[in-house]
C-alpha positions as CSV (number, residue, x, y, z in Angstrom):
1,M,-21.6,32.5,3.7
2,P,-19.9,32.5,0.3
3,T,-18.6,29.2,-1.1
4,Y,-15.9,28.4,-2.9
5,I,-13.4,26.0,-4.8
6,D,-9.9,26.2,-3.1
7,L,-7.3,23.7,-5.1
8,E,-4.5,24.9,-3.2
9,P,-4.4,22.6,-0.1
10,A,-5.2,19.4,-2.5
11,L,-2.6,20.4,-4.9
12,L,-0.1,21.1,-2.3
13,R,-0.8,17.7,-0.4
14,W,-0.5,15.9,-3.8
15,Q,2.7,17.6,-4.7
16,G,3.9,16.6,-0.9
17,K,3.1,12.7,-1.7
18,H,4.4,12.3,-5.0
19,G,7.4,14.5,-4.2
20,K,7.2,16.6,-7.7
21,R,5.6,19.8,-8.9
22,L,2.2,19.9,-10.5
23,T,1.6,23.1,-12.5
24,Y,-2.0,24.3,-13.1
25,E,-1.4,23.6,-16.7
26,E,-0.5,20.0,-16.3
27,L,-3.5,19.5,-13.8
28,A,-5.9,20.8,-16.7
29,K,-4.2,18.3,-19.0
30,E,-4.3,15.5,-16.8
31,A,-8.1,16.2,-15.9
32,G,-9.0,16.4,-19.5
33,I,-10.2,20.1,-19.4
34,S,-9.2,23.4,-20.4
35,I,-7.1,25.8,-18.8
36,A,-9.5,28.3,-19.0
37,A,-12.0,26.3,-17.2
38,L,-9.7,25.3,-14.5
39,Y,-8.6,29.3,-13.9
40,R,-12.6,29.9,-13.8
41,I,-13.2,27.0,-11.2
42,K,-10.0,28.4,-9.4
43,S,-11.0,32.0,-9.5
44,G,-14.6,31.5,-8.3
45,K,-16.2,33.2,-11.3
46,Q,-18.5,30.2,-11.9
47,I,-21.4,30.7,-10.0
48,A,-22.3,26.9,-10.5
49,P,-19.0,24.9,-11.4
50,D,-19.4,21.7,-13.4
51,L,-19.2,18.6,-11.1
52,R,-17.9,16.4,-13.7
53,K,-14.9,18.8,-13.9
54,I,-14.6,18.9,-10.0
55,N,-14.6,15.2,-10.0
56,Q,-12.0,15.0,-12.7
57,I,-9.5,17.6,-10.7
58,C,-10.1,15.4,-7.8
59,K,-9.1,12.0,-9.7
60,V,-5.9,13.6,-10.5
61,L,-5.3,15.2,-6.9
62,E,-6.5,11.9,-5.3
63,C,-8.7,13.6,-3.1
64,E,-12.6,14.1,-2.5
65,P,-14.7,16.9,-3.9
66,G,-15.3,18.0,-0.2
67,D,-11.6,18.8,0.3
68,L,-11.8,21.3,-2.6
69,I,-15.0,23.0,-1.3
70,R,-14.7,26.1,1.1
71,R,-16.7,28.2,3.0
72,E,-16.2,31.6,3.8
73,Q,-17.4,32.9,7.3
74,T,-18.9,36.1,6.5
75,R,-19.8,37.0,10.5
76,E,-19.3,35.4,13.6
77,A,-22.3,33.6,14.8
78,T,-23.7,34.8,18.1
79,E,-24.9,32.8,21.0
80,M,-28.5,33.1,19.8
81,T,-27.7,31.8,16.3
82,R,-25.8,28.9,18.1
83,I,-28.6,28.1,20.1
84,E,-30.9,28.5,17.1
85,M,-28.8,26.2,15.0
86,E,-28.6,23.7,17.8
87,R,-32.4,23.8,17.9
88,Q,-32.9,23.0,14.4
89,H,-30.4,20.3,14.4
90,V,-32.6,18.5,17.6
91,L,-35.7,19.3,15.6
92,E,-34.4,17.9,12.5
93,E,-33.2,14.9,14.4
94,I,-36.6,14.3,16.4
95,N,-38.4,14.4,13.1
96,R,-36.1,11.8,11.4
97,K,-36.6,9.4,14.2
98,S,-40.2,9.5,14.4
99,Q,-40.5,8.9,10.5
100,A,-38.5,5.9,11.0
101,P,-40.1,2.4,11.0
């Protein structure tokens, strides 16, 4: 599943909370990053976005990095896939509990 950075929801929440508009240029300036870097993050053209820049954006938008990260579903999980995922989760839980002191 492709993962990407989606600034829009956090930006809109910030604008709603503060009752004013915040442009990408203003966001970049407030975050201390270049507008080019912000657009690369926004466009998804960065394979590995700089987490420091993501953190700076989050400080301005008053959000958590997880609020910006989106994962795109590429195909619907089949019933077997769901069962296998649940099985993996149960095995991980058993393993974690067996290693606890």
